[in-house]
N, C-alpha and C positions, 0 to 999 in steps of 0.2 A: 591104369586099370579103369574100365568104365563101370559105372554103377547105375542101376535102374531101381526106381522106387517099387517096392513090393506091396506096401500096405496103405495105399492111398485111401481105400474105402474104410477108414476108421469109423467105428460105430459111435453113435451119439451116447450110448450108455457108458462106454469106456471113457470117453472124454469127460462126461459129466462126473463120473466117479473120480477122475483125476483132479478135476477142479474142486470137488467137494473135499477130497482127502488131502490135497496138497496146497493148491493155490489159495483158496479161501482161508485156510488155516494160517497162511502167512500174510494175509491181507493184501494180496497182489491181484491185479488185473480184474477188478470187479466188472469192468465193461464187457468182458466176454460172456458173463452170465446173461446180460440183457440181449446180446446178439444171438445167442443160441436159443433163447426162449421164443424169439420171433419165428424162426424156421430152423429147427435143430438139424435135420438131416442135410438140407442143402448147404447150411453154413459150414459143416465139417467136410463134406465130400468134395467140395471144390478147392479146398485149401491143402497146402503142404504142411503137415503137422511136425512141429519142432519140439523136441524135449530138450530143454536148456537148464543145465545146472551151473549157477553162478557160485563161486567159491565162498562168497560172503559179502559183507558191507562194511569193511574195516576202514575205508578211507574215502576222501573226496574223489580220488581217481576212480575207485571202484564204483561209486555212485554214477559217475559219468560213463563208465564202461557199460554198466547195466542199462542206463538210459539209451545208449547207442544201440544196444540189442533190441530193446523194446521198440524203438523208433523204426528199426529195420524190419522186424518180424511182425508186421501188421497184417490184418486181413486185406487191407487195400493193396498191399504188395503180394498178396496171395498166400499168406501164411496163417497158421493157427499156432500160437505159442503157449506151451506149458512150461512154466519156469519155476524152479525151486532154489531156495537159498541154502547153501551148504554150511553156512555159519562157521567157516574156517575149520571144518572137521571133515577129513577124508571119508570117514564111515558114513556121514550124511550124504556125501556125493555119490558114493557107491550105491547106497540104498536108492537114491533118486534115479541113477542110471538103470538099475534093475527094474524100477517101476516103469521107466520109459520103455524098456524092452517088453515088459508084460502088456503095456498099452499099445504095442505095435505102432509106434510113431514112425514117421518117414525118415527123420534124421535125428541123431543125438549130437548136441553141441554142449561142450562143457569147458570151463576154465578151471584147471586143476589146482588144488590148494598145495599139493606137493608133487614132486617129479616122479616118484616111484610108487609101486603098489597097485597099478591099474591093470596088469596083464590078465588076471582072471576075469574081471567084469567086462573088459573089452573083448575078450575071446567070446564071451556070452553074446555080446552085441554082434560080433562078426558071424557067429553061428546062426543068429536070427536074421542075418542079411540086412542089418541096419547100418548104414554108413555113419561113422563117427568123425566129427570135426572138432579139433582142439583149438581153443582160442586163448589169447593172452599169453599165459605161461606154457612151457613145453613139458612133455613127459619123457620118461626114460623107460622104454619097454624093450624086451628081448626081440620082439617081432614087430617091425614097423608097419606091417600090413594090418595090424590091429586097428589102426586109424587111417582115415582117408586122406586128411590134410590138416595142416595147422595154419592158422591166421593169427598173427600177434606181433609182439614187440621183441626185438633182438636184445636181450639183456646183456649178453657178452659185449656186443657192440656199444651199448650204452655205457658200460663200465670202462671200456677202452676210451671212449670219447671223453669221459671224466678225467682219466689219466692224461690224455693228450692235452686237454685244456689246461690242467695244472702245470704240465711241462712248459707250455707256451707262456702262461702267466708268470711263472717264476723267472723265465728268461727276460720277459719284458721289464720285470722289476729289478733285474740284475741279481737275483737270489738263487740262480741255478746251481751255485756251488756251496750254498749254505746248508747246514743240517735242517731238514724239514721233518717235524714230528707230526704224525698223522694218527687219528683215531677213526674207526669205521663203525657206524651204526648199521647193522645188517637187518634185513627183513626176515620174514617167517622162515624158520629153519627147514631146510629141505626143499624150499621152493626154487624153481628155476630162475625166478627174478632175482632172488638174493644170491644164489650161487653164481649166476651169470655175471651180475654186476661186480661181485667180488673178484671173480676170475679175470674179467676184462680190465679192471683197474690195476690189479696186481701184475698183469702182463706188462703194463707200462712201468709200474713202480719198481719192478725187479731190475730194470735197466740202470737204476740210480742207487749207488751205495749210500748216498746222503739222504735218501728218503727212508724214514724209520716208521714203520707201522707199530705204534705203541700198544694198541689194543683193539679188539673187535668185540662188539656186544650186540646181542639180538634185541632189537626194539620192536619186532613183530609188526612193523608197518603202522604203528599207532602213536599218537602224540604222547599219551601217558607213559608208555613204555620207553619211548624215545627220550623223554625228560629224565626218567629214572636212570637209564643207562648213562646219559650224559652227565648227570650229577655224580655218578660213581667215577667216571673218567676224570672229572675235574678234581675230585678228592685225591685221586691217585697220581695225577700228573699236573704239574704246574707250568709246563712248557709246551702246550698243544698249539701247533701252528695251523693245522688243517683238520676240518671235520668233513668226512665223507658220509653223508646220510642217504640211505638208499630209497627213501621216498619223502615227499613233502610233509606228510603228517608227522613223521618222526622228526623232521627238521624243525617243525613248529615247536615241538616239545623240547628239543635240544636247545633251540634259541632261548626259550624261557629259562632253562637251567643256566646257560652262559650269562645271560643278562642279570639274573638274580645273583650270580657270583661276582658281579661288578665288572665283567669283561665286555668287550665290544666285538662285533663281527662285521664282515663285509669288506668292501673295497678300501675303506678308511679305518678298519677295525683291527683288533688284536688277532683274530682268528679268521682264516679263509673258510668259507662254507660252500661245499659242493652238494647240491641236492638233485633229486630225480623226480620226475613226473611232469613238472611244468604246469601245475594248476594255476588258475588266475591269481589266487591269493599269494602264492609263492612268487609268481612273476611280478607282482606289485612290489614285493620285497627285493627282487632283483633290480627293478627299476629304481628303487630308492637307495640301493647299494648295501642292503643288509645281508642279502645272499649274493655271493659272487657269481655263481653260475648254476643253471638248472638244466639238466639233461632231459629232454622230452621222452616220456613214455606215453605213446599215443593211445588213448582209450577208445577212439572212434573206429571201432572194428566191425560194427554191425553191417554196414553196407558192403564191406569186403567179403564177409561171410555169405551174405545174400547173393552176391555176384558169383561166388564159387559154387553155391548150391544150384543156381540157375544153369551154370555150365554143366554140372553133373546131371541135371534133369534133361539137358539137351544131348547127353551121351558123350560129352567132350572129355578129353584128358585134362587133368589139372595138375599144377605143381604141388609137390608134397609140402613144401614150406613156403609160406607167403608172408614175409615181414611187411609191416606198414611203415610209412615214412615217418621220420622223427628228426627234430631239430635240436640245436644247442643254443640256449638263451643266456646271454650276458648283458650287461648294461649297454653294450654297443649296438645291439640289435633288438632288444626286447620291446622297445617302444613301437616297432613296426608291426608287432603281432598282437598287441593287447586287445584290439577291437574284435579280433576273430576268436578270442578265447572265451568260451561260454561256460566253462566248468571250473 
């Protein structure tokens, strides 16, 4: 389907209201105020206006993801960005999307905190003729025409990669026939990232009768919660062989709990650690052998979204789903990529 922008001539009064009511309250993008004051009408009329709802700021990865969007949606690139922080609450994001609709933005871009519950507000955006682009996580809606396209990470593939890595690592160690006890620290309940990584890993795990998933616990993608859940696991189970932690921040918390319990992790440790995200701090731990493997979840999505919007502006067809490239980092290859990791 081809989309054309309907609301390019957004008025200065509406944009100023958006900034006053939303952006300044969050302490974001003060540079836009100065730009508009110089020549308000010309500043807004020449730019593609983006309403962007980021789900929150719960992790290092999320900070990098936000920075990627900010870097891509600049006035130099032809955009005016209105961004709001959902603070990990779906109701905040729905409120932001409705605000973007009322402001008659050209595109709505959002990273959903959960997979379900978007049908009504996205129908409102469709009725208003505003294309919606989903980033990072995926949504589950009855009618896929409610959004134009998705750009993000393939959580199911990430989980599957984790299982495949463990499969190969156990074979290399000659442990493929041993009983392997696994605990999983999951991310935010109902998020496509958590659900996809769990499903992908279990797709591999179910092939092996000797892989035993002892427990799963929601660490909500944060270090504090990850540590809390891991401490509970350690009290309940004395024979944990593998930790699957669905993001680096939870992994940092889990590692604290493990080390405080007097146990070791990594390639020479008591417990194998599989993490996700591949932030620089975590990759340093992979390099030193504390974390065995880190499955990349690529936060650099801004340029891909910009390219997709440019194609829509040109009246071109676009793919519905657009996954970004992702790597698997272990001690064998992590040193080759450290210099390029900026987050």
